[in-house]
N, C-alpha and C positions, 0 to 999 in steps of 0.2 A: 328663977335665977339661971337655970340651965338654958331656958329659951333665949334669954338675953345674951349669954355667953356664946351660944351656938350662932345666933344671928350676927353677933359682933365679929366672930371668927370668919364667917362666910363673907361678910362685907369687907373685912380687912384684906382677904385674899384678892377680891375683885379690885379694890382700890389700888393695891400694889401693882397689879398687872396694868391697869389703866395708867398709873404713874410711869411705868416702864415705857409704854407707848408714847407718853407725853415727852419723856426725856430723850428717847431715841429720835423723835421728830424734831424737837427743839434744838437738839445738838447737831442736827444735819445728817444723821446716820440713816435716816429713812427719807427717800426722795418722793417726788410726786408720782413717779411710775409705780412704786410699791403701793402707795395709797390707792391707786387705781386698780391694781391687780389683786389686792387682798380681798376686795368684795367679790370678784369673780371666783376666786378659790373657795371662799366660804359658801356663797350661794349656789354655785353650780356643781361643786364636788364634795366638800366636807359636810355641809348640812344635810344633803340627801343621804349620805352614808351614815351620818349620826342618827337620823330619824329611822332609817331602815333597821339598824342594829338595835336601837332602843325599843322599838315595837316588838321585835322578836325576843328581846331579852326580858322585858317586863310583862308581856301579855301571852296568854294562851287562849285557845278557843273557848275552853270552859270558863275562864275568868271573864272573857268578853261577854259571854251569855249571862253569867251570874250578876254582872254589874249593870244590867240594863235599866233597873229601877233608878239607880243613882245617876245614870246618864240623862234621864229625863229631867231631873232637877238641875243638873249642870247645863243642859241645853237651854232650858228656860232662863237660867241666870245669864248665859252668854247673850241670848236674844234680847233680853231686857237691857243689858249693858250697851249693846250696839244701838238700840233704839234711843236710850237716854242720851248717849254721847252724840248721836246724830242731831237730836233735838237741840242740845246745848250748842252745837256748832252754829246752828241757825240763830238761836236766842242771843248768843254772845258774839256772833259774827266773826268766828274764827277764820282767819284769812287763809286763802288757798296756799297750799304748800305746807300747812300745819295741820289741816283737818285729818288727814290719814293718821298722823302720829297721835293726835288727840283722841280719835276714836279707838285706836289700838291700845292706848294706855288704859282706857276704861275696860276693855274686853279681855286682852291677852296678857299672860304673865310669863315670867321666867321660871317655868316649873321644874325642868330637869336640873339645872345647874345651881339653883338656889332653893327652890321649893322642895325637891326630893331630899337633899341632905338635912334640911331643917325638919322636915316631916318625920324622917327616921329618928332624929335626935329627940323630938318632942313626944312621939307616939309609938316608936318602935316598929319592928317588921310587920306587926299585925295590921298596921295601917296601910301597908303597901297596896293591897287590892283597891282600897278606897282612893288612894293617890292616883291609881291608874285611871279611875273614872274621870278625874279632872284632867289628867295628862292627855287622854284620848280626845276629849272635847277641845282642849286648848290647842292641840296640834291641828285638828280639823279646822277649828275657828281661825287660827293664824294663817294657814296656807290655802284655805278654800274661800275665806271671806276677808280677813283683815288685810291681806296683801293687795286685794283689789281696791279697797278704800285708799290705799297709798298710791297705787298706780293710776287711779282716776283723779288723784289730787295733784297731778303734774302741772305746775304753774306755767310751764313753757307751752302748754297746749291751750289755744284760745277756746273760749266757751262757744259751743255749737260747731266747732270744727269737726270735719269728718275724719274719723280715725280708721286706718286700715286694721282689719281683724288680725290679731296676732295670737296664734296658737300657743306660743311660748308664755304669753301672759295668762292665757286660760289655764295652762298647766305648768306652773312654775316648778323648777327642779325639786325643791323640797316636798311639794305636794305629790309629785311623781314618786319620790322615794317612799312617802307614806303609803300611797296606793299599792305600790309594788310589794311593800312589806306586808300589807293586809292579804294580798294574794298568796304570798308564801305562808302566812299564818293560817288562813282559812283552808288552804289545800294541803297543809302540812308538808310543804316542800322542804326537804332538808338542805341546809346550807353547809358546805364543807367548812371544817374548823379553820382552815388557813385563810379562806375567804372572809369568814366572820371576823377573824383577828385583824385582817388587813383593813376591812371597812371600819372596824372599831378604832384602829390606830388613826386612820384618816379623819374619821368623825371627831376624834378627840381634840382636834385643833380648833374646833368651832368657837368655843368660849374664849380661850386665850387670844386667838386672832381677832375676835370681835371686840374684846376689851382693849387690845392694842390699837385697833382702829378708832375706838372712842378716844383714847389718849392722843392719837394723831389729830383728830378733829379739835380736841381741846387745845392742843398746841397751836394749831392754825388760828383758832378763834381767840385764844387767850383765856386765862383763868377768870378774867373779869366777866366773861360771857356767862358763867354760871350764876344764875340769879333766880328770883322768884317773881317774874312778871305775872300779869293776870292769867295768861294762857297756861303758864307752867303750874300755877297754883290750882287752877281748875282741873288740869290733867292729873295732878297728884291727889286731889280730892276724889277724882274718879277711881284711881287705882287703890287708894287706901281707905276710902269711906264708902263711896257708892257701890263699888263691886262687891265687897264683903257684906254690905248692908242688904243688897239684893239677894245674895245667897242665903243670908240669915232669914230674910223674909220668906223665901221659898221653903226653907227647912221648917219654919214655924207654921206655914200654910199647910204643908204636908201633914204635920202632926195634928193640926186642928181638923183635918179631913179624914183622920183615921189611918194615916200612912206615916207613922213615926219612923224616923231614921235612927239607926244606931248612933250613940253619942260619939263613938270613934270616927264614924263616917262623916257626920255633920261637922265635927271639929276639923277634920282633914280638909273638907271642901271649903270651909270658911277661911282657914289659914292660907290655902293655895290661892283663893280668890284675891288675897291681898299681897301676893308676891310681887317683887319689883317688875318694871317694864322689861320687855325683851332686849337682850344685849345686841341682837342683830338689827334692831329698829333703825339706827342711823344708817346702816348699809342699805336697807330697803328704801329708805327715804332718799338717800343719795342717788340710787338708781332711777328714781322718778323725779329728780331735779327739785326735790322739796327742800324745806328748811332743815338742813342737817344739824345746824347748831342748836336749834330748838329740840330736835329729837335726842341729840346727845345730852342736852341739859336735863330733860325729863328722865332719861334713863339713869344718868349719874345721880341726880338728886333723889330719885325713888330708891335707888340701891342703898344710898347712905342713910336715908330716913327710915328704911326698913328695920334698922336696929331698934328704933324707938317704937315702931308700930307693933312689932310682934308681942312684946310683953303686955301691951295694952289690950291687944286683940285676944290674947290668951285669957285675960281676966274676964272679958266679955263672954267668951266661949263657955267658961265655967258656969255662967248663969243661964245658959240656954238648955 
């Protein structure tokens, strides 16, 4: 019951902020210029700051070293999710402009803003080290791999067209923020408190601004755009069925090979594998001229349906 209430509260907060963005846009208080600027603020400034602060806040060198075993399981799970999603884009002929979103829905989750509070409510502070295993892999996966599936899915670029090499796409700002944070972590470089607080304050706008952006997209497309077409259903199956199933498979495989995982760790990894889609996904897709309405739809529907998924998944976890 606690899991259901916690997930319901988390989703309610998100839906309210999305509704705020929808109302501000539909009432004419947010213009096209704001819609264009918000993605720059999030992707180039707020998100790198948020990632930098989060890594230094939740990780230490000792924790990073002690969690290497779990990282192997998480890495294998992400790799299989990418492979399965890529195969399904071919089998079901997912159209260009949607493929990047589709693949990211299988592999990458909203760990910090939904996964972390839920995990703390379900399993307590003892689960935090195991949460960090998934968080580290999810961050690397999103900004080192997932973002490139989106950028290569630009429908405005003709197939076979020669593209100029762009260092900014090779090292997007959020990934730079993560790499810089690892340097500070591994070399134990101190960060002055006032700088840390400043970055934390700037990074704190990522989630509300991303959700407001989703509300803006919904206002432009209309609420009737929210639906369950074939591509949306497949993406939701990837997020809520295939991703946690793959993680469960690797946990069971490890146990059968004589490398059992602590129950708290396995439960944490499985729950995190089923967290909703990334809130910034529509912004990433918009920057690559993809189907923003589709990205908004899968993020919104996955967030709302997460309320139903968590109690079911908790029952499954109890039998593993």
